[in-house]
C-alpha positions in Angstrom: 5.0 19.8 -49.3 2.5 17.1 -48.6 5.0 14.5 -49.7 7.7 15.9 -47.4 5.3 15.8 -44.5 4.2 12.2 -45.3 7.8 11.2 -45.6 8.8 12.8 -42.3 5.8 11.1 -40.6 6.8 7.7 -42.0 10.4 8.2 -40.8 9.2 9.2 -37.3 6.8 6.2 -37.3 9.7 3.9 -38.3 12.0 5.3 -35.6 9.3 4.9 -33.0 8.6 1.3 -34.2 12.2 0.3 -34.0 12.6 1.9 -30.6 9.4 0.2 -29.3 10.6 -3.2 -30.7 14.0 -2.7 -29.0 12.4 -1.8 -25.7 10.0 -4.8 -25.8 12.9 -7.1 -26.6 15.1 -5.8 -23.7 12.2 -5.8 -21.2 11.1 -9.3 -22.3 14.6 -10.6 -21.5 14.9 -8.7 -18.3 11.5 -9.0 -16.8 9.5 -11.6 -18.7 6.3 -11.8 -20.7 4.4 -9.4 -18.5 6.9 -6.6 -19.1 4.6 -4.3 -21.0 1.8 -4.3 -18.4 1.6 -1.4 -15.8 1.3 -2.2 -12.2 -2.1 -0.4 -11.6 -5.3 0.3 -13.4 -7.9 3.0 -12.9 -11.0 1.7 -11.1 -14.5 3.0 -10.8 -14.8 2.1 -7.1 -11.4 2.6 -5.7 -9.7 5.1 -8.2 -6.8 2.6 -8.6 -6.5 -1.2 -8.4 -3.8 -3.8 -9.1 -3.5 -4.8 -12.7 -4.1 -8.6 -13.0 -1.8 -8.7 -16.1 1.2 -7.2 -14.2 4.2 -9.3 -13.2 7.9 -9.0 -12.4 10.5 -11.6 -11.4 9.2 -12.8 -8.0 6.0 -10.6 -8.1 2.7 -12.0 -9.3 -0.8 -10.7 -9.6 -3.5 -13.3 -10.1 -6.6 -12.9 -12.3 -8.5 -11.3 -9.4 -5.8 -8.6 -9.0 -4.5 -10.0 -5.7 -0.8 -10.4 -5.1 -0.8 -14.2 -5.3 0.2 -16.8 -7.8 -2.7 -19.1 -7.1 -6.2 -18.1 -8.3 -9.0 -17.6 -5.8 -12.3 -19.3 -6.5 -15.5 -17.4 -5.8 -17.0 -20.6 -4.4 -14.6 -21.5 -1.6 -13.3 -25.0 -1.7 -14.4 -27.4 1.0 -12.4 -27.4 4.3 -10.8 -24.0 3.4 -10.3 -21.1 5.7 -9.9 -17.9 3.8 -8.2 -14.8 5.3 -7.9 -11.6 3.2 -5.4 -8.8 4.1 -6.3 -5.2 3.2 -4.0 -2.2 3.2 -1.5 -0.1 1.2 2.1 -0.8 0.2 3.2 -2.4 3.4 0.5 -5.0 3.1 1.3 -5.4 -0.6 5.0 -5.8 0.0 6.3 -2.5 -1.4 9.9 -1.7 -2.1 12.0 0.9 -0.2 11.2 4.5 -1.2 14.8 5.4 -0.3 16.8 3.0 -2.6 19.9 5.2 -2.4 20.3 4.0 1.2 21.0 0.2 1.3 19.4 -0.4 -2.1 16.9 -3.3 -2.0 15.2 -5.2 -4.7 11.4 -5.8 -4.9 10.1 -8.1 -2.2 9.3 -11.5 -3.7 5.9 -13.2 -3.2 7.4 -15.5 -0.6 8.7 -12.5 1.5 5.3 -10.8 2.2 3.2 -10.9 5.4 0.4 -13.0 3.8 2.9 -15.7 2.7 4.5 -16.0 6.2 1.1 -16.1 7.9 -0.3 -18.7 5.5 2.8 -20.9 6.0 2.5 -20.7 9.8 -1.2 -21.5 9.7 -0.7 -24.5 7.4 2.1 -25.7 9.7 0.2 -25.3 13.0 -3.3 -26.4 11.8 -2.8 -28.9 8.9 -6.3 -30.2 9.2 -7.5 -27.2 7.2 -6.6 -25.7 3.9 -5.5 -22.1 4.6 -5.7 -19.2 2.1 -4.2 -15.9 3.2 -4.8 -13.5 0.3 -2.9 -10.3 -0.2 -5.4 -7.7 -1.4 -3.1 -4.8 -0.6 -2.7 -1.9 -3.1 0.1 0.6 -3.0 -1.1 4.0 -1.8 -4.5 2.9 -0.5 -6.3 4.9 2.2 -8.8 3.3 4.5 -11.8 4.5 2.5 -10.3 2.7 -0.5 -10.0 -0.5 1.6 -13.7 -0.1 2.4 -14.5 0.4 -1.2 -12.5 -2.7 -2.2 -14.1 -4.7 0.5 -17.6 -3.9 -0.8 -16.8 -4.1 -4.5 -14.5 -7.1 -4.6 -13.5 -8.8 -1.4 -16.9 -9.8 0.0 -17.8 -11.9 -3.1 -14.9 -14.3 -2.2 -16.5 -15.1 1.1 -13.6 -14.6 3.5 -13.7 -16.0 7.0 -11.6 -13.3 8.3 -10.4 -9.8 7.1 -7.3 -8.1 8.5 -6.7 -4.4 7.8 -3.1 -3.2 8.1 -3.1 0.6 7.8 -2.5 4.0 9.4 0.5 5.7 7.8 -1.2 6.7 4.5 -4.2 8.1 6.3 -2.3 10.2 8.7 -0.1 11.5 5.8 -3.2 12.5 3.9 -4.7 14.1 7.0 -1.6 16.2 7.6 -2.4 17.9 4.2 -6.1 18.2 5.0 -8.2 21.3 4.5 -10.5 22.4 7.3 -13.3 20.2 5.9 -11.4 17.0 5.3 -12.9 14.4 3.0 -10.7 11.3 2.5 -12.7 10.4 -0.6 -11.2 13.4 -2.4 -7.6 12.5 -1.5 -6.8 9.1 -3.1 -3.7 8.8 -5.2 -4.2 9.5 -8.9 -7.8 10.7 -8.3 -7.3 13.7 -10.7 -6.0 11.3 -13.4 -9.1 9.1 -12.8 -11.4 12.1 -13.1 -9.7 13.2 -16.3 -10.3 9.8 -17.8 -13.8 9.2 -16.4 -15.2 12.7 -17.0 -13.2 14.2 -19.9 -13.8 18.0 -20.2 -10.4 19.6 -21.1 -7.2 19.3 -23.0 -5.8 17.8 -19.8 -8.3 14.9 -20.3 -7.0 14.3 -23.8 -3.4 14.3 -22.5 -4.4 11.8 -19.7 -6.2 9.5 -22.2 -3.2 9.5 -24.6 -0.9 8.8 -21.7 -3.1 6.0 -20.3 -3.3 4.4 -23.8 0.5 4.6 -24.3 1.2 3.4 -20.7 -0.9 0.3 -21.3 0.3 -0.5 -24.9 3.8 0.9 -25.3 6.7 -0.6 -23.4 8.9 2.3 -24.5 6.5 4.9 -23.2 5.9 3.0 -19.9 9.6 2.4 -19.3 10.5 6.0 -20.1 7.7 7.4 -17.9 8.7 5.1 -15.0 12.4 6.1 -15.4 11.6 9.8 -15.5 9.3 9.6 -12.5 12.0 7.8 -10.5 14.7 10.3 -11.7 12.5 13.2 -10.6 11.8 11.7 -7.2 15.5 10.8 -6.7 16.5 14.4 -7.7 14.0 15.9 -5.2 15.3 13.6 -2.4 18.9 14.6 -3.2 17.9 18.3 -2.9 16.1 17.7 0.4 18.9 15.6 1.8 21.1 18.8 1.9 18.8 20.4 4.4 19.5 20.4 8.0 17.5 17.9 10.0 14.8 19.4 12.2 15.6 19.3 16.0 14.8 16.2 17.9 12.4 16.2 19.6 10.3 18.8 17.7 8.0 21.2 19.5 4.9 22.9 18.0 6.8 26.2 18.3 9.5 24.9 16.0 6.9 24.9 13.2 6.2 28.0 11.0 2.9 29.8 11.9 1.2 28.3 8.7 2.3 24.8 9.7 1.1 25.3 13.2 -2.4 26.2 11.9 -2.3 23.1 9.6 -1.3 20.9 12.5 -4.2 22.2 14.5 -6.6 21.6 11.6 -5.3 18.0 11.1 -5.4 17.2 14.9 -9.0 18.4 15.1 -10.0 15.9 12.4 -8.0 12.9 13.6 -11.1 10.9 14.5 -12.2 11.0 10.9 -9.7 8.1 10.4 -12.0 6.0 12.6 -15.0 6.2 10.4 -13.9 3.7 7.6 -12.7 1.3 10.3 -16.1 1.5 12.0 -17.9 0.9 8.7 -15.7 -2.0 7.7 -16.4 -3.6 11.1 -20.1 -3.1 10.8 -20.3 -4.6 7.3 -18.1 -7.6 8.3 -20.0 -8.2 11.5 -23.3 -8.2 9.6 -21.8 -10.8 7.3 -20.5 -12.9 10.1 -16.9 -12.3 9.1 -14.1 -11.8 11.6 -12.2 -8.5 11.5 -9.0 -7.2 12.9 -7.6 -3.7 12.4 -3.9 -3.5 12.9 -2.1 -0.1 13.1 1.2 -0.5 11.2 4.6 0.4 12.7 6.5 3.6 11.7 10.2 4.3 12.2 9.8 7.8 13.7 8.8 6.5 17.1 10.2 3.0 17.0 12.1 2.1 20.1 14.1 -0.8 18.6 17.9 -0.9 18.6 18.9 0.3 15.1 20.4 -2.3 12.8 22.0 -2.1 9.4 21.0 1.2 7.7 18.0 1.9 10.1 19.5 4.9 11.9 20.6 6.4 8.6 17.1 5.8 7.3 15.6 7.6 10.3 17.8 10.6 9.9 17.3 10.7 6.2 13.5 10.5 6.6 13.5 13.4 9.0 15.2 15.4 6.3 12.8 14.2 3.5 9.7 15.3 5.3 8.6 18.8 6.3 8.6 19.6 10.1 4.8 19.4 10.2 5.0 15.8 9.0 7.7 14.8 11.5 5.9 16.5 14.4 2.5 15.3 13.2 3.6 11.7 13.2 5.5 11.9 16.4 2.5 13.4 18.3 -0.7 12.3 16.4 0.1 8.7 15.5 0.2 7.7 19.3 -3.1 9.6 19.7 -4.6 7.7 16.7 -3.5 4.5 18.4 -5.2 5.5 21.6 -8.4 6.6 19.8 -8.6 3.3 17.9 -8.0 1.3 21.1 -10.8 3.2 22.9 -13.2 2.8 19.9 -12.4 -0.9 19.7 -13.6 -1.3 23.3 -16.7 0.8 22.7 -17.7 -0.9 19.5 -16.3 -4.3 20.3 -14.1 -4.8 17.3 -10.6 -6.3 17.4 -7.6 -3.9 17.4 -3.9 -4.6 17.4 -1.4 -1.8 17.9 1.8 -2.8 16.0 3.7 0.4 16.6 5.9 -1.4 19.2 6.1 -4.7 17.5 9.9 -4.3 16.8 10.9 -2.9 20.2 14.0 -4.8 21.4 14.5 -6.5 18.0 18.1 -6.4 17.0 17.5 -7.5 13.4 16.9 -5.0 10.5 13.2 -4.6 9.9 12.8 -1.2 8.1 13.7 -0.4 4.5 12.5 3.2 4.8 10.1 5.0 7.2 7.4 2.2 7.1 8.2 -0.4 4.4 9.7 -3.6 5.8 12.4 -6.2 5.2 11.4 -9.9 4.8 12.4 -10.2 8.5 10.0 -7.4 9.4 7.2 -8.9 7.4 7.7 -12.3 9.1 7.6 -10.6 12.5 4.3 -8.9 11.6 2.9 -12.3 10.5 4.1 -13.9 13.7 2.4 -11.2 15.8 -0.9 -11.5 13.8 -0.8 -15.2 14.4 -0.2 -14.9 18.1 -2.9 -12.3 18.5 -5.5 -14.4 16.6 -4.3 -17.8 17.6 -7.5 -18.6 19.6 -9.6 -17.5 16.6 -7.5 -19.6 14.2 -7.7 -22.6 16.5 -11.5 -22.4 16.5 -11.5 -22.0 12.7 -9.3 -25.2 12.4 -12.1 -27.2 14.1 -15.3 -25.3 13.2 -17.0 -25.0 9.8 -15.7 -21.9 8.0 -17.8 -18.7 8.3 -18.7 -16.6 5.3 -18.7 -19.6 3.0 -22.0 -18.5 1.4 -23.4 -22.1 2.0 
């Protein structure tokens, strides 16, 4: 019996070995030498962070975990102005979450907001060396931006920090309990807890999955395929639903959703806290700070181009009525609160929710992710808003250099 068990184990190991070798060979040819590295790692400060070893055709993470081919030196080179962008997947340059509508490939490194802004700064102010660094991480909430700022970003002595956020935080808030704490909400937080504080069979499962995800191309590829298949199947089922009425009223929501909406609306100002803390930290360090509220398709007033109207209608089906109503009513309130708080606390705020109004080009790839054209327009708007600041930086000694 023992011999039979050993033989069967050897056969299974051989089958797995051949399958793993085959998967590595295929992915190496298709993706390149970084094929077996996952996109994100667990992090003690922010729950998740970009994996420096990750790479795909056109997508590069440097040794610091920023989306950038060039490395960033802790000691800033002379005559350099360094700007760091914080945020979630829009800052990072994430792909469409609705690939079944106008399927789009991953955005390349030269199609992201930071790239366009750096190019424009280098062109307009050639007397300085400009570094616009993409520190965005998919799924980040504002409190994770703050944690990344404190644990990583400050050591690179930026002259300016730009935060591009809003959608993820309101999405999280619309699921919030009565005593909302954003630090309990980040993506994959349970997975992190299972790994950092093992106490159950769930922890053993999470550890095994993390090890396989980091070391097995076959497992990583299968897990990614199954996750995407599951999400696509869920979207296909939701797409058969009738779209909610437009415009939605509070009375259109179920009683439970109405209560949840009131709970979320009552805690809307909690989103301001990490913005205030980031500004306080950066002001103390003599570093400039801009908070930009990102655009969202639900209340865009642009003329629809390409697949955008289809994306809007599809998105209204994908989300529950409370999410549609919540964004249509609370996102403008969030913009107003941020604007008032910026005046009161004297920090720089830019509302980008109307940035595409009147634009006839296609800018959205889903409800918030953007085409290269959309990213360039965001970069142009940031440049215009901060042009006086950039002009001063082009002639003054850089701030935050640590010298």
